[in-house]
N, CA, C and O atoms as CSV, one atom per row, in Angstrom:
chain,resi,resn,atom,element,x,y,z
A,1,MET,N,N,0.847,-1.173,0.000
A,1,MET,CA,C,0.000,0.000,0.000
A,1,MET,C,C,0.895,1.239,0.000
A,1,MET,O,O,1.839,1.339,0.784
A,2,ASN,N,N,0.584,2.175,-0.888
A,2,ASN,CA,C,1.403,3.378,-0.947
A,2,ASN,C,C,0.827,4.478,-0.040
A,2,ASN,O,O,-0.221,4.302,0.582
A,3,GLN,N,N,1.522,5.591,0.019
A,3,GLN,CA,C,1.149,6.685,0.907
A,3,GLN,C,C,-0.245,7.233,0.598
A,3,GLN,O,O,-1.015,7.515,1.517
A,4,ALA,N,N,-0.568,7.384,-0.658
A,4,ALA,CA,C,-1.876,7.916,-1.037
A,4,ALA,C,C,-2.995,6.945,-0.653
A,4,ALA,O,O,-4.026,7.369,-0.132
A,5,GLU,N,N,-2.806,5.666,-0.900
A,5,GLU,CA,C,-3.813,4.674,-0.520
A,5,GLU,C,C,-4.024,4.695,0.984
A,5,GLU,O,O,-5.161,4.673,1.454
A,6,ALA,N,N,-2.944,4.737,1.734
A,6,ALA,CA,C,-3.046,4.774,3.198
A,6,ALA,C,C,-3.770,6.028,3.663
A,6,ALA,O,O,-4.580,5.963,4.588
A,7,ALA,N,N,-3.496,7.156,3.044
A,7,ALA,CA,C,-4.157,8.405,3.422
A,7,ALA,C,C,-5.653,8.346,3.121
A,7,ALA,O,O,-6.463,8.832,3.911
A,8,ILE,N,N,-6.022,7.759,1.995
A,8,ILE,CA,C,-7.444,7.608,1.652
A,8,ILE,C,C,-8.152,6.793,2.722
A,8,ILE,O,O,-9.184,7.212,3.246
A,9,LEU,N,N,-7.606,5.640,3.042
A,9,LEU,CA,C,-8.249,4.757,4.017
A,9,LEU,C,C,-8.277,5.381,5.409
A,9,LEU,O,O,-9.245,5.196,6.146
A,10,THR,N,N,-7.236,6.114,5.776
A,10,THR,CA,C,-7.200,6.782,7.074
A,10,THR,C,C,-8.265,7.862,7.153
A,10,THR,O,O,-9.003,7.936,8.135
A,11,LEU,N,N,-8.351,8.704,6.124
A,11,LEU,CA,C,-9.365,9.755,6.126
A,11,LEU,C,C,-10.769,9.169,6.189
A,11,LEU,O,O,-11.618,9.681,6.920
A,12,LEU,N,N,-11.025,8.115,5.442
A,12,LEU,CA,C,-12.347,7.484,5.489
A,12,LEU,C,C,-12.635,6.908,6.872
A,12,LEU,O,O,-13.764,6.996,7.355
A,13,ALA,N,N,-11.644,6.329,7.502
A,13,ALA,CA,C,-11.829,5.749,8.839
A,13,ALA,C,C,-12.126,6.825,9.882
A,13,ALA,O,O,-12.771,6.554,10.895
A,14,GLU,N,N,-11.659,8.033,9.632
A,14,GLU,CA,C,-11.881,9.140,10.563
A,14,GLU,C,C,-13.288,9.751,10.422
A,14,GLU,O,O,-13.710,10.537,11.270
A,15,ARG,N,N,-13.991,9.396,9.375
A,15,ARG,CA,C,-15.321,9.958,9.104
A,15,ARG,C,C,-16.406,8.968,9.525
A,15,ARG,O,O,-16.138,7.796,9.787
A,16,ASP,N,N,-17.616,9.467,9.582
A,16,ASP,CA,C,-18.757,8.603,9.879
A,16,ASP,C,C,-18.948,7.600,8.745
A,16,ASP,O,O,-18.542,7.849,7.610
A,17,ILE,N,N,-19.563,6.476,9.060
A,17,ILE,CA,C,-19.874,5.476,8.045
A,17,ILE,C,C,-20.755,6.116,6.982
A,17,ILE,O,O,-21.735,6.792,7.292
A,18,GLY,N,N,-20.396,5.895,5.745
A,18,GLY,CA,C,-21.148,6.453,4.631
A,18,GLY,C,C,-20.702,7.845,4.219
A,18,GLY,O,O,-21.138,8.353,3.186
A,19,ALA,N,N,-19.835,8.470,5.014
A,19,ALA,CA,C,-19.328,9.796,4.661
A,19,ALA,C,C,-18.341,9.668,3.506
A,19,ALA,O,O,-17.807,8.590,3.243
A,20,THR,N,N,-18.115,10.765,2.836
A,20,THR,CA,C,-17.209,10.772,1.688
A,20,THR,C,C,-16.036,11.704,1.936
A,20,THR,O,O,-16.036,12.514,2.864
A,21,ILE,N,N,-15.039,11.563,1.079
A,21,ILE,CA,C,-13.900,12.479,1.080
A,21,ILE,C,C,-13.663,12.939,-0.348
A,21,ILE,O,O,-14.113,12.309,-1.305
A,22,CYS,N,N,-12.961,14.027,-0.470
A,22,CYS,CA,C,-12.569,14.567,-1.765
A,22,CYS,C,C,-11.101,14.209,-2.010
A,22,CYS,O,O,-10.299,14.248,-1.077
A,23,PRO,N,N,-10.741,13.864,-3.232
A,23,PRO,CA,C,-9.336,13.567,-3.503
A,23,PRO,C,C,-8.379,14.691,-3.072
A,23,PRO,O,O,-7.244,14.426,-2.677
A,24,SER,N,N,-8.838,15.927,-3.150
A,24,SER,CA,C,-7.957,17.020,-2.726
A,24,SER,C,C,-7.694,16.975,-1.222
A,24,SER,O,O,-6.638,17.420,-0.773
A,25,ASP,N,N,-8.644,16.443,-0.429
A,25,ASP,CA,C,-8.406,16.259,1.006
A,25,ASP,C,C,-7.242,15.306,1.236
A,25,ASP,O,O,-6.414,15.517,2.122
A,26,VAL,N,N,-7.192,14.263,0.431
A,26,VAL,CA,C,-6.117,13.279,0.536
A,26,VAL,C,C,-4.782,13.921,0.170
A,26,VAL,O,O,-3.793,13.767,0.887
A,27,ALA,N,N,-4.762,14.633,-0.941
A,27,ALA,CA,C,-3.524,15.280,-1.385
A,27,ALA,C,C,-3.029,16.283,-0.347
A,27,ALA,O,O,-1.826,16.395,-0.111
A,28,ARG,N,N,-3.949,17.006,0.266
A,28,ARG,CA,C,-3.554,17.968,1.311
A,28,ARG,C,C,-2.998,17.255,2.539
A,28,ARG,O,O,-2.097,17.771,3.202
A,29,ARG,N,N,-3.524,16.086,2.841
A,29,ARG,CA,C,-3.015,15.305,3.974
A,29,ARG,C,C,-1.581,14.853,3.700
A,29,ARG,O,O,-0.738,14.873,4.597
A,30,ILE,N,N,-1.310,14.450,2.467
A,30,ILE,CA,C,0.023,13.965,2.103
A,30,ILE,C,C,1.033,15.101,2.042
A,30,ILE,O,O,2.145,14.973,2.555
A,31,ASP,N,N,0.652,16.212,1.418
A,31,ASP,CA,C,1.586,17.318,1.185
A,31,ASP,C,C,0.827,18.644,1.202
A,31,ASP,O,O,0.417,19.137,0.151
A,32,PRO,N,N,0.640,19.222,2.386
A,32,PRO,CA,C,-0.162,20.440,2.497
A,32,PRO,C,C,0.322,21.613,1.629
A,32,PRO,O,O,-0.483,22.428,1.178
A,33,ASP,N,N,1.609,21.689,1.404
A,33,ASP,CA,C,2.155,22.821,0.651
A,33,ASP,C,C,2.101,22.641,-0.863
A,33,ASP,O,O,1.934,23.614,-1.598
A,34,LYS,N,N,2.241,21.413,-1.326
A,34,LYS,CA,C,2.275,21.146,-2.765
A,34,LYS,C,C,1.249,20.085,-3.146
A,34,LYS,O,O,1.513,19.190,-3.949
A,35,TRP,N,N,0.068,20.215,-2.543
A,35,TRP,CA,C,-0.947,19.180,-2.712
A,35,TRP,C,C,-1.386,19.010,-4.155
A,35,TRP,O,O,-1.722,17.901,-4.571
A,36,ARG,N,N,-1.389,20.087,-4.921
A,36,ARG,CA,C,-1.828,19.971,-6.322
A,36,ARG,C,C,-0.901,19.048,-7.116
A,36,ARG,O,O,-1.342,18.365,-8.040
A,37,ASP,N,N,0.369,19.031,-6.756
A,37,ASP,CA,C,1.338,18.166,-7.429
A,37,ASP,C,C,1.090,16.688,-7.135
A,37,ASP,O,O,1.620,15.823,-7.833
A,38,ARG,N,N,0.296,16.391,-6.115
A,38,ARG,CA,C,0.062,15.003,-5.705
A,38,ARG,C,C,-1.256,14.435,-6.224
A,38,ARG,O,O,-1.572,13.273,-5.968
A,39,MET,N,N,-2.027,15.243,-6.949
A,39,MET,CA,C,-3.355,14.799,-7.382
A,39,MET,C,C,-3.316,13.584,-8.313
A,39,MET,O,O,-4.173,12.707,-8.202
A,40,THR,N,N,-2.358,13.513,-9.211
A,40,THR,CA,C,-2.260,12.342,-10.098
A,40,THR,C,C,-2.035,11.081,-9.280
A,40,THR,O,O,-2.645,10.045,-9.545
A,41,GLU,N,N,-1.170,11.167,-8.296
A,41,GLU,CA,C,-0.898,10.031,-7.405
A,41,GLU,C,C,-2.167,9.625,-6.642
A,41,GLU,O,O,-2.459,8.438,-6.494
A,42,VAL,N,N,-2.902,10.607,-6.169
A,42,VAL,CA,C,-4.130,10.329,-5.424
A,42,VAL,C,C,-5.172,9.676,-6.334
A,42,VAL,O,O,-5.816,8.703,-5.943
A,43,HIS,N,N,-5.336,10.205,-7.537
A,43,HIS,CA,C,-6.303,9.601,-8.460
A,43,HIS,C,C,-5.928,8.161,-8.805
A,43,HIS,O,O,-6.809,7.311,-8.929
A,44,SER,N,N,-4.655,7.881,-8.961
A,44,SER,CA,C,-4.213,6.503,-9.210
A,44,SER,C,C,-4.533,5.605,-8.018
A,44,SER,O,O,-4.953,4.461,-8.189
A,45,ALA,N,N,-4.335,6.126,-6.822
A,45,ALA,CA,C,-4.638,5.351,-5.620
A,45,ALA,C,C,-6.138,5.073,-5.517
A,45,ALA,O,O,-6.546,3.977,-5.134
A,46,VAL,N,N,-6.951,6.066,-5.860
A,46,VAL,CA,C,-8.407,5.870,-5.880
A,46,VAL,C,C,-8.762,4.736,-6.838
A,46,VAL,O,O,-9.533,3.840,-6.495
A,47,ASP,N,N,-8.194,4.785,-8.038
A,47,ASP,CA,C,-8.479,3.746,-9.027
A,47,ASP,C,C,-8.079,2.364,-8.524
A,47,ASP,O,O,-8.820,1.399,-8.710
A,48,CYS,N,N,-6.926,2.262,-7.894
A,48,CYS,CA,C,-6.447,0.970,-7.383
A,48,CYS,C,C,-7.337,0.450,-6.256
A,48,CYS,O,O,-7.704,-0.725,-6.248
A,49,LEU,N,N,-7.682,1.313,-5.312
A,49,LEU,CA,C,-8.537,0.881,-4.206
A,49,LEU,C,C,-9.928,0.511,-4.692
A,49,LEU,O,O,-10.537,-0.425,-4.174
A,50,HIS,N,N,-10.427,1.224,-5.666
A,50,HIS,CA,C,-11.738,0.904,-6.222
A,50,HIS,C,C,-11.690,-0.434,-6.960
A,50,HIS,O,O,-12.601,-1.251,-6.822
A,51,ALA,N,N,-10.647,-0.660,-7.732
A,51,ALA,CA,C,-10.505,-1.925,-8.464
A,51,ALA,C,C,-10.424,-3.110,-7.508
A,51,ALA,O,O,-10.891,-4.201,-7.835
A,52,ARG,N,N,-9.837,-2.907,-6.332
A,52,ARG,CA,C,-9.730,-3.965,-5.328
A,52,ARG,C,C,-10.965,-4.010,-4.411
A,52,ARG,O,O,-11.006,-4.767,-3.441
A,53,GLU,N,N,-11.957,-3.191,-4.738
A,53,GLU,CA,C,-13.212,-3.126,-3.986
A,53,GLU,C,C,-13.010,-2.745,-2.527
A,53,GLU,O,O,-13.737,-3.213,-1.650
A,54,ARG,N,N,-12.023,-1.897,-2.271
A,54,ARG,CA,C,-11.780,-1.389,-0.916
A,54,ARG,C,C,-12.585,-0.122,-0.662
A,54,ARG,O,O,-12.883,0.204,0.487
A,55,ILE,N,N,-12.944,0.601,-1.737
A,55,ILE,CA,C,-13.732,1.818,-1.630
A,55,ILE,C,C,-14.795,1.828,-2.726
A,55,ILE,O,O,-14.696,1.103,-3.717
A,56,THR,N,N,-15.801,2.654,-2.529
A,56,THR,CA,C,-16.781,2.895,-3.581
A,56,THR,C,C,-16.658,4.352,-3.998
A,56,THR,O,O,-16.131,5.182,-3.257
A,57,LEU,N,N,-17.143,4.648,-5.178
A,57,LEU,CA,C,-17.065,6.001,-5.714
A,57,LEU,C,C,-18.463,6.582,-5.856
A,57,LEU,O,O,-19.419,5.869,-6.162
A,58,SER,N,N,-18.565,7.883,-5.630
A,58,SER,CA,C,-19.834,8.569,-5.846
A,58,SER,C,C,-19.559,9.999,-6.290
A,58,SER,O,O,-18.485,10.554,-6.060
A,59,TRP,N,N,-20.561,10.568,-6.929
A,59,TRP,CA,C,-20.503,11.968,-7.354
A,59,TRP,C,C,-21.873,12.552,-7.101
A,59,TRP,O,O,-22.873,12.101,-7.659
A,60,LYS,N,N,-21.905,13.568,-6.247
A,60,LYS,CA,C,-23.157,14.223,-5.876
A,60,LYS,C,C,-24.199,13.211,-5.400
A,60,LYS,O,O,-25.380,13.299,-5.734
A,61,GLY,N,N,-23.727,12.257,-4.616
A,61,GLY,CA,C,-24.615,11.277,-4.008
A,61,GLY,C,C,-24.974,10.083,-4.881
A,61,GLY,O,O,-25.657,9.169,-4.420
A,62,GLU,N,N,-24.527,10.075,-6.130
A,62,GLU,CA,C,-24.841,8.981,-7.038
A,62,GLU,C,C,-23.640,8.040,-7.167
A,62,GLU,O,O,-22.510,8.493,-7.347
A,63,ALA,N,N,-23.884,6.742,-7.075
A,63,ALA,CA,C,-22.810,5.762,-7.206
A,63,ALA,C,C,-22.196,5.816,-8.605
A,63,ALA,O,O,-22.894,6.045,-9.593
A,64,MET,N,N,-20.900,5.606,-8.671
A,64,MET,CA,C,-20.184,5.582,-9.943
A,64,MET,C,C,-19.502,4.236,-10.088
A,64,MET,O,O,-19.116,3.625,-9.092
A,65,THR,N,N,-19.351,3.766,-11.322
A,65,THR,CA,C,-18.661,2.514,-11.565
A,65,THR,C,C,-17.171,2.727,-11.812
A,65,THR,O,O,-16.370,1.809,-11.636
A,66,LYS,N,N,-16.800,3.950,-12.223
A,66,LYS,CA,C,-15.381,4.276,-12.381
A,66,LYS,C,C,-15.208,5.773,-12.235
A,66,LYS,O,O,-16.153,6.546,-12.389
A,67,ARG,N,N,-13.984,6.164,-11.937
A,67,ARG,CA,C,-13.653,7.579,-11.784
A,67,ARG,C,C,-13.656,8.227,-13.159
A,67,ARG,O,O,-13.092,7.677,-14.105
A,68,SER,N,N,-14.275,9.370,-13.279
A,68,SER,CA,C,-14.255,10.081,-14.551
A,68,SER,C,C,-12.990,10.913,-14.625
A,68,SER,O,O,-12.478,11.373,-13.604
A,69,GLY,N,N,-12.495,11.101,-15.816
A,69,GLY,CA,C,-11.288,11.925,-15.988
A,69,GLY,C,C,-10.124,11.092,-16.065
A,69,GLY,O,O,-9.011,11.598,-16.210
C-alpha cells in the first residue's frame, strides 16, 4: 500500500460510516504545501482501491462505476 492509498483509508476511517472524502483532502493530507502536485498520485490510488473493492465512488450522491477523468 502506498502513501496515497493509506491516506485515503485513514481519512475514510476518521469519518462517519457512509461519509465521503474529496481527492484534494487526501492530497492535502500527504503534502499540504504542494498538494496539487500530488493529485495524479491520489487519483491513481483511488483507481487501485476501487478496483480492489476497498472503496466505492460517488458523485453528488450517485454511485459511480469508475472515476471520470
